[in-house]
N, C-alpha and C positions, 0 to 999 in steps of 0.2 A: 504494500500500500504506500501511496505517496501523498503527502499533505503539503500544500503550499501555504505558507504563512504570509499574511498581509502585514503591512507596517504597524497597524494597530495591535496586532497580536504580539509582535516582537517588542514594541515599545511597552506594551502592558506587562510583558514578562520582565523586562529590565527595570521598570520604574515601580517601586513599592507604593508610591503615592498615586499612581494611575488608577482610575476607576475600574479599569479592566484587569488590574494586576491579579486579584485572586483567581479569576477565571483563566486568564492567559497562563499564569504560573502552573496551575493544576493541569491544564491541557498540554502544555509543552512537556512537562515532566512525564505525563502519561504517554506521549507520543515518542519521546526520545528512545531510540533503540528498538522501538516496535514498528515504526514507519519511517520511511525516508522523508526528511524535512527539506523542502526546497524553498527558495525565495527568488523573486525577480531582482535584477540589478536595480530596478526602480526602488524596491523596498530597502535594499542595501544603502542606496544613496539617501533616501529619506531618513532612515534611522541614524546614519552617520552625520547627517546635517543636524539632527537633534543633539548629537554628542558635541559637535563643534559649537553649537549654541548654548551648551551647558545643561541641557535637559537630561543627559545620561553621561555616565563615566565612559570616556572613549575606550579605555582598556577593557571594560566590561562588554561594550558593544562589539569590539573586535574579537574578544574571546568567545562571545555568543556565536558569531558567525563562523569562527574557526572550529569550535568544539562541538556545536550542536546542529549546525546546518550542513546537510550533505552536499548541497550544490547551490551556487548563485548563478542564475541563468541570465545571459546577456539578451538584449533585444536584437534580433536579426531581422532580415527582410520579411520572412514569413510571419513572424510575430507582429511586426509593424503592419503588414497587410491585413492580418486577422483582427488586430486592434482597430483598424480603420473600419472594418465591417461591423465589429461589435459596437463601436461608438456611433456609427450611422444608424444602427438598429435601436440604440438606446442613447439618444443625445444628452440625457441628464448625466451620463457617466463622464467623468473627466478623463482626459487622455491617459494620465498615469494609471488610472484604475483599469481602463481598457487594455493597456499593455500588460498589467499584472494578470488579468484574466486570460488574455491570449497566451501568456507564458505558461500558466497552469494547464491550459488545454494542450499546448504544443509539447509539453514535457510529461504528459501522462499523469497529471495529478488526479487522484481520486476525489479529493476534497480541497476546498479553499477555506481557510479560516480568516474571518474578517468581522467587522462590526457594521458593515454597510449593507443595509437591507436592499438597496438598489441593485446589488449584485445577484440577488436571488433570482433564478430563472433566466439569466442572461445566456448562459451556455447550456448546451445539451449534455456535455461531458461531465466535468467535475461538479460535484455537489457543493454548493456554497453553504457553509455552516457559520451561523452568527454566534459570536461569543456571548455567553449569558450576560444579560444586562444591556445588550445592544438595543437601541431604539428602532 
């Protein structure tokens, strides 16, 4: 099984003060070693930006990606093309979100962990699972 983590799931895991911390912490701990954890390079950049801005400890962020994430997937031409289709079909999605969803689909994720209800039902493949407490 392959689970793609969205930025909110990663940030929630890393930040004890985050509203999603209890849910993200429990879920990541449950998945590590049981499923392959993947992220998009978009998530990697978003969470690193949070570290640079002082929201997370940079060493903890880098350690998370090095130790717990099995793969950080780049955006290639096929992902970009699929993201364009996804965004055209659901214009309320932001481009980074469409790129993350297309990454999940392209790399065989069985599920996508996020807090964004707009992602539900967008793809036929990976199941979108909302973190408990997501609106």
